[in-house]
C-alpha angles and dihedrals in degrees: 000000000000088000097063112121126198109243137147140217132291137147122217098197094176093069102035116120100205118096099202127037131173134170140165142105136290122221137173126236091276095054094255117137117255106223123206094011117159119252116187139163105245116258092012141089092233113111149120141207128249117247128240091282091050093252122140142180125194133173138170139187088229128076114253129174102190134052123194123209121195144158131172109269094028135084115257113250127201124201125197113221116225093196140017093255117048121167137179097026116171111211120192116199120201123216115258117245115234113253125231094259091059101244114200111252120203119200134147110348110025123219118245090214126075089005112141091202092060090047088058090045089057089053088055090053092049092050097036110153134195120243107301095248090059088069091071134067092234135004143182133185144163118257124197118186128186122190120191133184117198136181109224140197104038129176138182094260090059093048089053095044120115092242090072098039107141092015100075091118092074091073091067087082099059121134137173126251114237088207103051103012091232122138112244140185118215109227101176142001130197121195125193131181120195142170113225121206126186140176116194092190092055091035089228133135130181129187116200114199109218100173140010127182126187133194121190114031130008093230101046095114091110092056091046093050090046091054091047089053093049088053095045122171115280141176116223089211091064117102091237130029116209118219129154089002089298129114113231118193109245116232087227095053125112088241091052095096089064094057105024138062113220128202127183101225109169149341127219145138115284111188092336093312121112107233141176120230115219125186119205134184136169123283092209138024128247095031124121095257142125139227125212141085142271139202116225127190115246096224109032093030088219122143114257097180134359135183123195126186119180116240111257090225093055114128094251126129127223094000117105099173137017119185128176132183125184128182128192134197126210124243119192091348091284115056120071116206121194113246104169135025121181123183123180128180128185109208116199141150089233133034096219114116093239092052121113122249152141130256121223112193133182124188117186122186126190125201146152097044116192128179144202097016103135126212128195118267091244088064089068096041097043115107127218130191101284092213117053117173096212093055089062095043105049116157122248094258089061090060094042088059099042106036107111090196125034119238114248122234095269095047090053089050092055093070092056095038094055093047087058095042093058089062093058113102096211091053091052088056092051090047092052091052091051091046092055092051092048102043105020091234132104112222119228108174104295096345128083120209115210159336082250092192093065098053094107130046143148138212139153094258100048103022108204110010131199120198129186125179147151148181141217113258126174096152139330088265095062113144091208136032136186121199135177149152143198125209137182131199117209094205101049093029091221132140118226129189146174134195132179139171136191136184131198106225098178126018098199097055092026091231105182132182117202142170144158150148134242133185110187149121114270141183097226095184098062099100140022100219104066124227127208093194101141093213096039119126130176126231087231093071097045106037114132092217129031142171110258123333113337094198103126093101133140133214108227133192106190129180123180140181127177156133131243130188138181105217091177136011114295092358115112128186119193131186116191133181114196140176122196140172119205130197135161113269097204137044091234095058126063132190092179118149136189121250116237126189118192089346094306125118107240093193091240121127127203128197099194133063125207111192135171115194141182118209130188115190138179122203124186121185109171113195095020113147121207139182126217134035101229134097089288126042131194116235107227104187100044112181095014103092135059122254126210118188130179122176136181121192130186122198114211118215120199094015110111087352090301112182104206142038114208146133128225131194121192133175132185132187122185121181131175116204129199105208100194113249092348095079135244131316126201118199132184130182122187129181131173146158135193117210116204137033113301136160130239098282092057096045127088113257111199102251111253128184121225094166126094090238124101102241115188115225092028131095109247096203097046126093119223111278092006087129125028127187146166092201122044146159122188138177129197124191125181124173126190112197091195094227097305091136101036093048089067093056107086098207096055101026094102092054090071091217120172127217122223130187127189140189128184133175138172138191121201142173137184131201126241090238091060092045088054091059093057116116096148128105090253117102107221112235128161128198095244090154091054113258113226142181137183133198143188122205144185115219136187094043103169082350092279110060137069130192124202125196108206127200126193111225103199147345086071089150092069113113111270091000112176109222095183138021144162123225132173144188141193114242131182100196135144 
């Protein structure tokens, strides 16, 4: 949402393509809005439905003189238009008198009994079919996708404002949305043409990108991939449709009759197929539902056309409007293949019609279907260079031949307009400001300064801390990258630094060599699964505010060198050699350990550890989506895919004066779950064991949290090093109901709050041999009785903040145990 821009409303009638436009609101005789009423140009199939406030907008490329307004339970009303453009109409519908033969009138809440629309809906369930291509052994088709990003609601005061001085020419490309009626300005377009191959017997599918064309900025692939993920693939027959990481109830789902009203409105031929037209709209406000209509065939009971428009009252942040159209074609009188999919979203800070916002639109067209032409299995598993220069630089004649939908006048103008815009100095300044907010880095030629959000920090060892860093950045497809930082603590008067480099040796297998060195202060007990990221740093050691004394910090000097490779998609193998020295960073915290020789305590005590280590790790993230083809990639769908991690570490004694010989096994499993209309669950399981005798700094402290931030995978009511183990197993569960409970409470419904519950537990143990090494001021204690916590939270406070109320379940007898605490976090989520 960092791309939202504040703009207002204006119509440029001289360049609009539509011939007839009409807008206004529909009311009943008592002045109440009539929601979901039908608005249609007379003697046509072109129409729309009023929103929850009774407002509507309708346009057509044809000339029409009459508009009809209707809704079940009201008399149909026709209005003659005096001109091609008619705005701000006020339509009053009168209730329909019951006829002598007692016709059934549907209005407001619809009955689930004796409703012909629901009888048809049951037929759809009984004859539910998979996507048409799944009916064949193999399939292939052409896929053309157009993504567009538009500024909307523009007025003359904005055009004349100083912010656009020198850029007034961009407003020559404005157009009007036929969905919302708002004026908009296209700011970039991305076109992609692909061939899709699939084999249902092998359960394989492969999409080969043959062409990609960008307008706007050369490096906008991350934004494009982000939009594609927002508008992920969906099947209208599924019970729930996932958009913006939310699960909307489909109007075709078996649970639809509990959340939607259905009305059988009409029947007619659609492309030589007799179809029924059913209108649907929500039974309650604030739920993740749609309003719209669909046409269903009377023999196959397959959907021919469907329109979905998200309810304005849906508990969804930053999105004012969601509109979907799908069209299907008939093959062999029985199988319906999708031919067109249109998805439009109106992003805005506010949901009011006059609010400023940005449209994101995706149009996907499908053509040239072919079936039962097999290909060898190696065709699907074979890898190609993911970045091919010619694919992104196709000539114009390539697009003239393969576009399945011609660009309109305004879309064509965007390419030229943006080429000019990029030469304007003021625009470059605005772009740089937006880039800093989005990435956290300030661009200076081919070097990024940042991250700007980590400049200031505080801890007991360093006091106030200042950190400045940067990285090389030529493009997101860089084969190499250097990164570093320098930091200074005003309490310990010490300079810290870190530097790392990595190089992509082979793009197909993603073979990468990396290395670096860091001298810093670290909270080593902030996580169970260890990281050898040379520039990694935990929030725990740099939080400006903490609970109690955050003095259990370690000075670390870490050097790493390694290789990583991706032998198959989403599967990463990493081999790392590291050397680190560890020493306490404060006088009140000790990591001292006793020196044993041949199993005998020598009486000597050391306060510094020198430890070389070899680590082999495997990371599998099926379903992860990334952007970029360089040494670093941006993950697009963060938090939407499972993660499987397995790591083996070997400590080397005697090599480079290494102090300890040990082995460590660690495993991690993270899984997000969409539970239909009940919200979203995050689950994490971690297990690990260290074999061999090791001191405190090489053990696994159970990760506490002494900050006021809600940190997932930590224990909010534990202090750092309160529990220490060499064997552990932990589970974390966090469920966000998405407002399903709050939306049923009238007094707080409009606040769109979201309820969150959490549970976390850990078992740990520690050997007598490791206890014997202890010479620190930490008393070793493991959660052998399974330590546990629970929490309840309220999210979406002012749309950006979440509060968690955390309760400690046991071990309340521990010194300075915290039975209750409050943590919070800022979240920019839909």
